[in-house]
N, C-alpha and C positions, 0 to 999 in steps of 0.2 A: 371808479377809484381815481383820485387825483395823482398824477405822476409827480415824483419828487423833483423832476428836472424839466427843463424847457429847452426846446431847440427852435431857433428862429433865424431870420435873416435881417441884417441891418446894413443898409448902404451896400448891398451885395456881399457882405461878409456873413458867412454862416456862424452862428453863435450858439453855444451850449452852456446853459446856466444850471448849476446845482447848488442852491442855497442850503446851508446847514445852520439852523438857529442854535445859539448858545455855544458856538465854536468860534472864538474871536480871532480867526486867522483865515487866510485865503491863499489859493494858488491860481495863477492865470497862465495859460499856455496858448501860444499862437503858432499854428502848424501850417506849413505850406507844402504844396505838391512841387518838390524840387529835390535835387540831389544828384549823386553820381550816375543814377540810371538815365538821367537826361544828357549824359555825355557818352554816346556810343563811340567805339573805337579803342585805340590803344593808349590814349592820353586823357586823363581826367584829374580832377582835384580843384576845379575852379569854384565849385560851390563850397567846398571845405575852406578854401582861402577867403571866400566872400564872407562867410559867417565869422571868421576870426577878425576880419577888419571892421565888422559892424560895431565892435566894442571900442574901436580906436577913436572915432570922431563922428558926431552926428550934428544936425542943425542946432539942437538944444545943448549938447555937451561938446565943448570945444576940444576936450581931450579925455583920456581915460580917468585921470584923477578927478575931474569934475563929475564924471559918471559915478565913480565910487563914493564920492562925498554925498551925492544925491541919494544913493542907495542906503548909506549909513544913516542919513538924516531921517529917513522914513522906515527904517528897519527892514529893508528889502534885500533879498538874495536873488541872484539871477544867473542864468547861463543859457547856452544854446547847444544844439547838437545837429549833426547831419548824417544821414544814412543814404541808402540807395534811392529811396522813393519819397522821403519826406525830410524837411528841415523844420526845426522848431525852436522857438524862443520861449523861455518860461521864467517866472518870478514868483516868489512866495514871501509872505510876511504878515503883519497884523492887518486885520480887516479894516481898521481905520485908515489904512494907506491904499485903499482900493483905487482911488483916482490916480495916485502916483504910480501904482503898479501898472495900470493900463497905459499911462503916459510913457512909462519906461519901455513897455513892449512895443508900442507904436513907434517910438523914437528909434529903437534898435533895428526894427524890421523895415520901416518905411522911410527913414530919413538918414541913412548912413552916408558919409562923405567918401569913404575909401581913400584916405590920405596916402599918397605915394611915400611920404616920409616914414610910414610904418611898415613898408613892404619887406625890407630886409629883415627886420626883427621878426615878423610873422612867418616869413619863409624859414628862418632858423628854428623857430618854435615848432612849426609843422614838420620840419625835417626830423627833429628829435622825437616827435610824436609818432611818426611813421616808423622810425627805427625801433621805438618801444613796442609797437605791434609785432614787427617781424622778429624781434628777439625772443618771442615766446613760441616754444614748439607747438603748443596747442593752436596758435594762430596760423602757423605755417601748414599744419595738418588740415585745418579748416579750409584754407584757401585751396589746397590741392583737391579737397572733396568738392568744393564749389566748381572748380574747373572740370572735374570728372562728370558732374551732374549736368552742368549747363553749357559747357564749352569754354575753351581757353580765353576767348575775347568777349564772352557774353557779359551784358551789363550786370547780371547777378553774381558774376565772379569778380567784380571790382572790389578791391579792399577799401576800407573807409577813407584812407588818406589821400590817395592819388600819388602822383610822382612829383617830388620836390623840384626836379629840374624843369618840369612843365609849368608848375605853379610860379616859378621864378620868372617866366616869360610873360605872365599876364599883366595887362595894363589897366589903368583906371577905367578906360573906355570899355575894355572887355568885361569888367565887372559890372559896370553900369548897364550894359546891354542885357546881361543875365538878370540883373535886378529889375529892370524895366519889364521884362517878360514874365517873371514869376512872382514878384512881390506885389501882388494886387489883392484887394479884398475878395474878388471872385475866385481866387485860387487859394483861399486860406480858410482855416477853422479856428475860431477863438473859443476857448473853454475857460470857465471860471467856477471854482468850487470853494465853499467856505461860507462865512457869515457875511451876507450882503442883502440889500433890498433890491430885487430884480428890476423894478421900474426905474429906480435911481441909476442902476448900472447901465440899463439900456440907453438912458439919456446921455450918460458919459460916453458910451461906445459910439453913439450917433455923432457926438461932438468931436471925438478924437479920430475915429476911423472914417474919414471922409470917402465918398465914392471915388473909386479909382478907374473905373471903366475897363477893367481887365477881363481875362478869360480864364476859365478852368483849364489847366494844363493836363491833358489825359496822361495816365501812366504809360510809358513806352512798353511795347510788347514785341520782343524779338524772339524768333524761333530758337529753341535750345538745340545744341549739338553735342549730345552726351559722348563722353570718351569711353575708354575701355571699362568693362564692368568691374574688373578687379583693379583696385588702386592700392599699391604698396608704397607707403611713404616712410622711408627708413631714416632714423636719426640715432645718435649715440646717447640714448636714454634707457634706463633700466625699467621701462614700463611700456606696455603695448596698449593702444586704444583700438578697439574693434568697433566699426560702424557698419551696420546693415541698413541699406537705404532703399526705399521704394518711392518712385516718382508719384506725385499727386498734382492735381490742378491748383492754380493760384486761388487766393481767397476772393478775388473779384469774379472768378469763373464758376463758383459753386454756391448753392443756396445757403442762407444763414443757418438753417436748421442742420444742414450737413456739416458745417463748420463746428457746431456744438457737439455733434455726434463724434467727430474726430477728436475733439478735445477731451470728451468724456472717456473714449476708448484709450486715449494716450495716458490719461491719468490712472486708469485701472492697470494698464500694462507697466507703466514706469514713472508715475508722477509723485510717488510718496514712499515712505519707508515700509508701507504695507502693500506696495504694488506687487504684481505677480513676478516681475523680473527681480526686484530686490529680495523678495522672500525666497525665491529659488536660488539665484546665483550667489547672493551674499549670505543670507541667514542660514539656508539649508546646506549649501555646498561649500561655502567659504572660498569661493573662487575669485571674487572680485572685491575691490575696495569700493567701487561705485558703479552704478548702472542706471539706465533710464531709457525712456521712450518719449519722443516729442515730435510734433509736426512742425517742420520748418517751412514757413509760408512766405511767399512773395506775391505781389499782385497777380502775376500770370503764370506762376510755376512754383513748385516746391517739392519737398520730400517728407516722408516719414523716416525718422532715424531712430533705430535701436542701437544703443551703445553700451560699452562696458570698458572699464580700465582695469588691467590685470598685469601680472608678471609674465614675462615671455614664456615660461614653462607651462603656464595655464591657458595660454591664448587659444589653442586648438579646442580644448574642452569647453572653455567659456563661450567661444563662438558657436559651438554646436548647441549648447544649452540655451543660448540667446535665441537662436533660430527655432529650436523645438518649443520653447515656452510661448513664443509668439504664434506659431502655427497651431499649437494646441488650443490657444485662446480663440483663434478664428474658427476652428473646427467645433469646439465645444465651449460656448460662452459660460461665464460664471453663473452661479445660481442666483435666483431673484433676490434672496435675502441679502447676500453680499452686495449685489448691485444697488439695492436701496440704501 
């Protein structure tokens, strides 16, 4: 049976192609092994700052206005994101603009200038972005859980933004050093899905993404230092969130088939309105507004999380039912018909 996709390597760049005939659009994504996990210690945010500045000036686009005009001319939309372990640039638009889409990704990722004239503006923008995260009670609760699981200064407890005061100290030379180490073909994955002719696209990629002679940057692996088993994070809100957490290996440390088993079990427990937790806690007992179960995974560590959002007067009972439903499932799995 012929696979609908192809994975290959061009000039050291891993490429995944998924053509879809009759769908006159495409999305291209360029992902790098980079992010705050590569910044151990108490100060981070350089990768976040770097990707903001990639849109300010490149060799082909002298300023942001010229970049936006190019996107409008060819019907393209684009953005980027950074997390702990990966950074990605993506664009989507009409399939007729495939060469322009690949040109755009290549330019943003491999040819940024990092103009110092844009630093103050981007520091202010990132400062507001960071404040936006921390203004949300759910975000603050999530960060306290990460510190509980991994340790106060662990790379997996880093918030997405970094510290604005540290970012403001970074220079063009600092950013160029990071860029030189991580933004190489050998440290990236390019994926393209939509209507295109694979051989034509391969020729374009070979022309645009020239050999860069870099290295794959392995994902950092630091030992976790879990804190107290009970974490009470109190705020002045009229709702409680209960989270029960079980440590698990990272997705790089377990076989693919086991990852699928975990996903399937998580779906049965709390992945839909028909899940065991939703049926019991919401539909039968009316204890919660929302509940779920999910595996939170990082490359070398993670947790299973069962959670429920409820009113303070129902917290104790909801927590008991949450635990009982999960252990009942482990002791006596669902019948085969429901499983199928």
